[in-house]
C-alpha positions as CSV (number, residue, x, y, z in Angstrom):
1,G,21.7,-58.3,-43.4
2,T,18.1,-57.8,-42.2
3,S,16.9,-61.4,-42.2
4,N,18.8,-62.4,-38.9
5,V,17.6,-59.5,-36.9
6,S,13.9,-59.8,-37.7
7,S,14.4,-63.8,-36.1
8,N,16.3,-62.5,-33.0
9,S,13.6,-61.1,-30.9
10,D,16.2,-59.2,-28.7
11,F,16.0,-55.4,-28.8
12,I,19.2,-53.0,-28.6
13,L,18.9,-50.2,-26.2
14,M,20.5,-46.8,-26.7
15,G,22.6,-46.5,-23.4
16,L,22.5,-43.2,-21.7
17,F,26.1,-42.6,-21.4
18,S,29.5,-43.3,-23.8
19,Y,32.9,-43.8,-22.1
20,T,33.9,-40.1,-22.0
21,G,35.0,-38.1,-19.2
22,P,31.8,-36.1,-18.4
23,H,29.6,-39.4,-19.1
24,L,31.4,-40.8,-16.3
25,V,30.5,-38.2,-14.1
26,L,27.2,-38.2,-15.3
27,F,27.1,-42.3,-14.6
28,F,28.3,-41.8,-11.0
29,L,25.9,-38.9,-10.3
30,M,22.8,-41.1,-11.5
31,A,24.4,-44.0,-9.4
32,T,24.4,-41.8,-6.3
33,V,21.1,-40.3,-7.0
34,F,19.6,-44.1,-7.0
35,I,21.4,-45.1,-4.1
36,I,20.3,-41.7,-1.8
37,G,16.6,-42.5,-3.5
38,L,16.7,-46.2,-2.2
39,L,18.0,-45.3,1.2
40,G,15.3,-42.7,1.7
41,N,12.6,-44.6,0.7
42,T,13.4,-47.6,2.6
43,T,14.4,-45.5,5.4
44,L,11.0,-43.9,5.2
45,L,9.5,-47.5,4.9
46,F,10.9,-48.6,7.9
47,L,10.3,-45.7,10.3
48,I,6.4,-46.0,9.3
49,A,6.4,-49.5,9.9
50,T,8.3,-49.2,13.5
51,D,7.1,-46.1,14.9
52,S,3.2,-46.3,16.0
53,R,2.9,-42.6,15.9
54,L,3.5,-42.8,12.3
55,H,0.6,-45.4,12.3
56,T,-2.0,-42.9,10.5
57,P,-3.9,-42.9,7.1
58,M,-1.6,-40.4,5.6
59,Y,1.5,-42.1,6.4
60,F,0.2,-45.6,5.3
61,L,-0.4,-44.2,1.9
62,L,3.1,-42.6,2.0
63,S,4.4,-46.0,2.8
64,Q,3.0,-47.1,-0.3
65,L,4.4,-44.3,-2.3
66,S,7.7,-45.0,-1.0
67,L,7.1,-48.9,-1.9
68,L,6.6,-47.4,-5.3
69,D,9.6,-45.2,-5.6
70,V,11.9,-48.0,-4.5
71,G,10.7,-50.2,-7.1
72,F,10.8,-47.7,-10.0
73,P,14.0,-47.0,-10.3
74,L,14.8,-50.7,-9.6
75,V,13.4,-51.4,-12.9
76,T,15.5,-49.0,-14.9
77,I,18.6,-48.2,-13.3
78,P,20.3,-51.6,-12.5
79,K,20.0,-52.4,-16.1
80,V,21.5,-49.3,-17.3
81,V,24.4,-49.6,-14.7
82,A,24.8,-53.6,-16.0
83,E,25.2,-52.6,-19.5
84,F,27.5,-49.9,-19.1
85,L,29.8,-51.8,-17.0
86,Q,29.8,-54.5,-19.5
87,G,29.6,-52.8,-22.7
88,Q,26.4,-54.4,-24.1
89,N,22.9,-53.0,-24.4
90,V,21.1,-56.2,-25.5
91,I,17.6,-56.8,-23.7
92,S,15.7,-60.1,-24.7
93,F,11.9,-59.7,-25.5
94,G,10.9,-60.9,-22.1
95,G,13.1,-58.7,-20.6
96,C,11.8,-55.7,-22.6
97,A,8.2,-56.6,-22.1
98,T,8.9,-56.7,-18.1
99,Q,10.2,-53.6,-18.1
100,M,7.5,-52.0,-19.9
101,F,4.9,-54.1,-17.5
102,F,6.4,-52.7,-14.2
103,L,6.9,-49.4,-15.3
104,M,3.5,-48.9,-16.3
105,L,2.1,-50.7,-13.1
106,M,4.1,-48.7,-11.0
107,G,3.2,-45.5,-13.1
108,V,-0.5,-46.1,-13.0
109,S,-0.2,-47.1,-9.1
110,E,1.4,-44.0,-8.5
111,G,-0.6,-41.5,-10.1
112,V,-4.0,-42.8,-8.3
113,L,-2.2,-43.1,-5.0
114,L,-1.3,-39.4,-5.3
115,S,-4.9,-38.6,-5.9
116,L,-5.7,-40.9,-2.9
117,M,-3.1,-38.9,-0.9
118,S,-4.6,-35.6,-1.9
119,Y,-8.2,-36.9,-0.9
120,D,-6.8,-37.9,2.6
121,R,-6.0,-34.4,3.0
122,Y,-8.8,-33.0,1.8
123,M,-10.3,-35.2,4.7
124,A,-8.3,-34.1,7.0
125,V,-8.5,-30.5,6.9
126,C,-11.8,-30.1,5.5
127,H,-13.7,-32.8,7.6
128,P,-11.4,-33.4,10.7
129,L,-14.6,-34.8,12.7
130,H,-15.5,-37.3,10.4
131,Y,-11.8,-38.2,9.4
132,Q,-11.4,-41.3,12.2
133,V,-14.4,-43.0,10.5
134,L,-14.1,-42.0,6.9
135,M,-10.3,-42.9,6.5
136,R,-10.6,-46.0,8.8
137,S,-8.1,-48.8,7.8
138,Q,-10.8,-51.0,6.1
139,V,-11.0,-48.1,3.7
140,C,-7.1,-47.2,3.6
141,L,-6.6,-50.6,2.4
142,V,-9.6,-50.7,0.0
143,M,-7.8,-47.6,-1.6
144,V,-4.2,-48.9,-1.9
145,G,-5.8,-51.9,-3.0
146,A,-7.4,-50.0,-5.7
147,S,-4.2,-48.1,-6.7
148,W,-2.3,-51.4,-7.3
149,F,-5.1,-53.2,-9.0
150,S,-5.6,-50.4,-11.5
151,G,-2.0,-50.3,-12.4
152,A,-1.7,-54.1,-12.8
153,L,-5.4,-54.1,-15.0
154,V,-4.0,-51.1,-17.6
155,A,-0.1,-52.4,-17.3
156,S,-1.3,-56.1,-18.8
157,I,-3.3,-54.5,-21.1
158,L,-1.0,-52.1,-22.5
159,T,1.7,-54.2,-22.6
160,S,-0.1,-57.2,-24.2
161,I,-1.2,-54.9,-27.0
162,T,2.1,-53.4,-27.7
163,L,3.6,-57.0,-27.7
164,Q,1.0,-58.0,-30.4
165,F,2.8,-55.6,-32.9
166,P,5.5,-57.2,-35.3
167,Y,9.2,-55.6,-34.6
168,C,10.8,-56.5,-37.9
169,A,13.1,-53.7,-39.4
170,S,15.3,-52.1,-36.7
171,H,15.7,-53.5,-33.3
172,T,17.6,-50.6,-32.1
173,V,15.3,-48.8,-29.3
174,D,16.5,-45.2,-28.8
175,H,15.9,-45.1,-25.3
176,F,17.6,-46.3,-22.2
177,F,14.8,-48.6,-21.2
178,C,11.8,-50.5,-23.0
179,E,9.3,-47.7,-22.7
180,M,6.2,-48.1,-24.9
181,P,6.3,-44.9,-27.0
182,A,10.1,-45.7,-28.1
183,L,8.9,-49.4,-28.8
184,L,6.3,-48.6,-31.0
185,K,8.1,-46.3,-33.3
186,L,9.9,-49.6,-34.1
187,S,7.1,-51.8,-35.2
188,C,6.8,-52.2,-38.7
189,A,2.6,-52.4,-38.5
190,D,0.6,-49.1,-38.7
191,T,0.4,-48.5,-35.0
192,S,-1.5,-44.8,-35.1
193,A,-5.0,-46.2,-34.4
194,Y,-3.3,-47.8,-31.2
195,E,-1.4,-44.7,-30.5
196,L,-4.5,-42.2,-30.6
197,A,-6.3,-45.0,-28.1
198,L,-3.3,-44.7,-25.7
199,S,-3.5,-40.9,-26.1
200,I,-7.1,-40.9,-25.1
201,S,-6.8,-43.7,-22.2
202,G,-3.9,-41.2,-21.1
203,V,-6.4,-38.6,-20.3
204,L,-8.3,-41.1,-18.0
205,I,-5.3,-42.7,-16.5
206,L,-3.6,-39.1,-15.8
207,L,-5.9,-36.4,-16.0
208,L,-8.6,-37.8,-13.9
209,P,-6.4,-38.2,-11.3
210,L,-4.9,-34.9,-11.6
211,S,-8.5,-33.1,-11.8
212,L,-9.2,-34.8,-8.6
213,I,-6.4,-33.8,-7.0
214,F,-6.6,-30.2,-8.2
215,I,-10.2,-30.4,-6.6
216,S,-8.9,-31.8,-3.3
217,Y,-6.1,-29.5,-3.2
218,G,-8.8,-26.5,-4.1
219,H,-10.8,-27.2,-1.0
220,V,-7.7,-27.6,1.1
221,L,-6.4,-24.3,0.4
222,G,-9.9,-22.8,0.7
223,A,-10.1,-24.2,4.0
224,V,-6.6,-23.5,5.1
225,L,-7.1,-19.5,4.3
226,L,-10.0,-19.7,6.6
227,M,-8.2,-21.0,9.4
228,R,-7.8,-18.9,12.7
229,S,-4.6,-20.0,13.9
230,A,-1.4,-19.1,12.0
231,E,0.2,-22.2,13.1
232,A,-2.5,-24.7,11.8
233,R,-2.4,-22.6,8.6
234,H,1.4,-23.0,8.1
235,K,1.1,-26.6,9.0
236,A,-1.6,-27.7,6.5
237,F,0.0,-25.3,3.8
238,T,3.5,-26.9,4.2
239,T,1.8,-30.9,3.9
240,C,-0.1,-29.5,0.9
241,S,2.4,-27.8,-0.8
242,S,4.9,-30.6,-0.6
243,H,2.3,-32.8,-2.2
244,V,1.5,-30.6,-4.8
245,T,5.7,-30.4,-5.5
246,V,5.5,-34.1,-5.8
247,V,2.8,-34.2,-7.9
248,G,3.8,-31.6,-10.4
249,L,7.0,-33.3,-10.9
250,F,5.3,-36.8,-11.5
251,F,2.4,-35.9,-13.7
252,G,4.3,-33.3,-15.9
253,A,6.8,-36.0,-16.7
254,A,4.0,-38.4,-17.4
255,V,2.1,-36.3,-19.4
256,F,4.9,-35.0,-21.6
257,I,6.1,-38.3,-22.4
258,Y,2.4,-40.3,-22.8
259,M,0.0,-37.2,-24.1
260,V,2.2,-34.8,-26.4
261,P,2.2,-36.6,-29.9
262,G,5.9,-38.4,-30.4
263,S,6.6,-35.9,-33.2
264,Y,6.9,-32.9,-30.6
265,H,9.7,-34.5,-28.9
266,S,13.1,-35.8,-29.9
267,P,14.4,-39.4,-28.4
268,K,16.7,-37.2,-26.2
269,Q,14.1,-35.0,-24.6
270,D,12.4,-38.6,-24.0
271,N,15.5,-39.6,-22.0
272,V,15.7,-37.1,-19.9
273,V,12.0,-36.6,-19.0
274,S,11.9,-40.4,-18.1
275,L,15.2,-40.2,-16.2
276,F,13.4,-37.8,-14.3
277,Y,10.4,-39.6,-13.5
278,S,11.8,-42.9,-13.0
279,L,14.8,-41.7,-11.0
280,I,15.0,-38.1,-9.8
281,T,11.3,-37.8,-8.6
282,P,11.2,-41.1,-6.6
283,T,14.3,-39.8,-5.0
284,L,12.7,-36.5,-4.1
285,N,9.6,-37.7,-2.8
286,P,10.8,-39.2,0.7
287,L,13.2,-35.6,1.0
288,I,10.4,-33.6,0.2
289,Y,7.9,-35.5,2.4
290,S,9.7,-36.3,5.6
291,L,12.2,-33.3,6.0
292,R,9.2,-31.0,5.9
293,N,7.2,-33.2,8.5
294,R,8.1,-32.8,11.8
295,E,6.6,-36.3,12.7
296,V,9.0,-38.1,10.5
297,R,12.0,-35.9,11.7
298,M,11.0,-36.6,15.4
299,S,10.7,-40.4,14.5
300,L,14.4,-40.7,12.9
301,V,15.9,-38.9,15.8
302,K,14.0,-40.8,18.3
303,F,15.3,-44.0,16.2
304,M,18.6,-42.5,16.0
305,G,18.8,-41.8,19.6
306,R,17.9,-45.5,20.6
307,S,20.7,-46.9,18.1
308,D,22.8,-44.4,19.6
309,F,22.0,-45.3,23.2
310,K,22.5,-49.3,22.0
311,V,26.1,-48.7,20.9
312,K,27.0,-46.6,24.1
313,G,25.1,-49.0,26.5
C-alpha cells in the first residue's frame, strides 16, 4: 500500500525512453549529442588554456561557459543512460537533492555569466580605449567568482527549502531528472506560497541578467551601426549575434520552466524543454561560439598542425 512508499525516501523518475524502435533511435541520438557536447566543450577549454592568443577576457569568460556546459549534461544524462540500460528508474532522496542543487547552481551561474559576457562585449565595442583597464584579469576573476557564488547561493537556498516539504503520496517524478517544479507537484503540503516566491525570485534570477544583456547589446548594436569599416561592423555583428543566439536558447527554456505557471505546460513539454537547456544548448554553445570565431578556428588549426607534425616527425 501507500504506507511503505512514504517511509521509503527514494523517488522514481519517469524515463524519457521506452524500449521501442523509435525510442532506441532517440536514445542513441541523445547519447551522440551528449558526446559531441562534451568533446566540443573540452576542446574549447583546452584551446583557451593552451593558446596564449586566447588569453583575453572574452575567452576567459567563454572558458567558464564551457565549464558549465560540461557540467550541465553530466548532472542528468549519465543517470538517464544508466536507468535506460539497467531498466530501473529509482533515484535516492540524496541523489535527487544533488541533481537539483547542481542544476540550479549551474543554471543561475550561466545566466549571470551570459550577462557578464554581454557586458564584456559592450566594453570591447563601446569603450575600446578603456577596455584593457576595465576588464583586467582581477576584474574578470571577480566577475566569474560572482557568477559561481550567486549560483551556489541560490541553489543552496532553493534546494534546502524544497527538501523541507513532506513528500508522502506518490514518489513518481513525472520528469527525467529531479527538477524543482516537477518535485513540488508531489508534495502533500501546500506549496503555492513557495511557488509564488519562486516565480518572483525567477524575475530576479532570470530577468535581471536578461535585461542587462538587452541593454549591453542595444548599446553594441548602436555602436556597430556607426562603424565606418564594413569589416569591423561584420566582426562585431557576428560575435554579438552568436552570443544573442545562445542567450535566447538558454533563457527561453529557463523562463518557460521556472516562470510560466505549471498549469500552462504539461510534463511532456517540460521534458522537451529541460532536455533542451540541459543538453542541446550546452552542445550548441561551443559550436556557435567557436566556429564563428576566427581566433578559435586558427587556434584549432594550429593545434592540429602541431599534433600532425609530431605524428609525422
